[in-house]
N, C-alpha and C positions, 0 to 999 in steps of 0.2 A: 503491500501501501503506500504509496506516494502521497506524503500529506498535502502537497504545493498541487495536488491535481483530483479533479471526481473521480472515481474511476465505477463503473459498471460492471456487469455480468448478463448476460443472458442466455438458456438453455433452451434450445429448439429439438424438442423429441419426436422421433419420426418412429412411424407405427412398424414393426419387422415383418409381421403378418397380419394374416387375419382380413376379415373385409376391407378394412383403411389398411390394407399393408402399402408400404411406401407415403403416406401420406403424415405432413406436420401435424401438430397439435398445436391449437391457440387458444390461449385463455385470453375470454373475453371479460372487459371490467364490467363490473355493477352499476346500477345506479346510484347504489350507497353502500358504502365501508361502517359496518356496526351504527347503521341508522346516519350515518356522518354522508351530507351529498358528496361526492366523488369527482374529481376533474374529471372530463372526458367519457363520460358514462358508454358503457356499450363499445368503444373502439376495443380492435385487439391488440393481442401481443404476444413475445414469445410466449411458450408454456411456463417460463417464469424467467422472473429476473426481477434485479435492484439493484443499488447500488454498494460497496462496501461500507462500512463502517469501519471507527477509526481504528490503528492497528490490525484489522482482520486481513488474509492472502485472500488472491482469488480466490482458490480452493475452498475457503473458508466461507464465503462470502456464498458460495456457489452452496454449500451445504446445509449455510440458513435459509438462503433463499426458498429451496427445494423443501424444509417443512414447513416454511411458515406460509407457503402457498399452495403446496400440493399436500403435507399432512404430515403426520408423523411415522405413517407405515410405507411410506414411498420411498424409494432406496434410490439413492442418486446412481444409476449407470455407473462401472469404472473405465467404460471405452468414450469418455467423454475427449471430443475432437476439438481443438480451437480453429475455426475456420476464416473468421475475420475480428479487424481491429481496427475498430474506426476512435479515432483521434477529432476533438472537434473543443471551440469554444462556447464555454455554458453563460446565460447570462442570468444571474438569480434575478428573479422579481423585483422591482423597487430596486436596484441596484445599478443604475445606469454608469457604461462604460469601467465596470469592476469583470467582464468577460476573467473567467478563468478557466485552466487548460483543464480537461477532459477527455478520459477516454472510455468507451463499451467494447468489452471483449466476448465475443459472440461464438461457444459453442452449439455442438449437436451431440447428439447419442442415438440409441434406436433401441427400444422398448418392444418388448414383444404385448399381445393384445391380453393374457392374464394379468399384468401389471396393472392393468386401468384401475383393477380394483383396489390397488392401493391405494389411489387416488382420490383426494378428499379437500375439493378446493375451499379455496379461504372465502371470509363473508365478503370481501372486494371483488369474487368475480361471480360470472352468472355460473350455476351449478354444471354446467354440462362445456365439457371441452368442444373447440369445432377443428373437425378435419380438413384440410386441406389439400390437395393436389397440384401441381404443376398447372393444370387446367384451366383451374378456379383463378391463377394470378390476372387474367384478365379481367375479372369480375369484381375485385378486393379495392377501392376507391381510399384516398387518402383522407386523412382531417382537415386538407388544405382544399378538400373540394365543397364548397358550402352547399352544393343541392344534393350530397350524402346525406342517407338517413341510416344513422348507426343501429336504431331498433329494427330494421328491413336487408341493413347488408351488409359486407363485413369492411370494414373502416379499418384501415391500420393510421399508424404515424407512418410519416414518407421514408425517415431514413430506414426503418425497421421493416417497411415493405421493401427497398433497397435490398437490404440483408438476407428478407426473404426471398426473393430472388434469386441472391449468391447463390442459396444453400442450394436450390430445386437446379441451378447448372452445376454445381458439384456431384450431384447424381452420388449422394452417396449411399 
């Protein structure tokens, strides 16, 4: 963990078998998290993701985020592979001119259909995961599209959609 840089991790899980074989699992934000209105409700994101905490390694952050977002029974796969690192400038809300260097580390791993029973999504997520195939990419809209309806369409942040496209190009 670099104390002068914001670091985040994202893990994209890919189904290894079953009716959703080769599809990538997305988590969809719910409207509320513990009765508190969330920003960007119904936007889809990687299977799980989040920022590292102070003095936390990337590996520790992945373990923590998996527990927090997918539940205590979900076991993080051993075959995680880093496929993309994005460096960018983060501008905290209300802090004009105070850009902070940031990096997002994107990993993927495959899971078996039987492992889905161990997933218990947290209160900030819609209860069901969304399975995406490469053919679905053309239907996904970004949060920048003001005509998009997140309750009826798959909406993602622009940078995360670009990362999802990179993952499908890898064909892991």
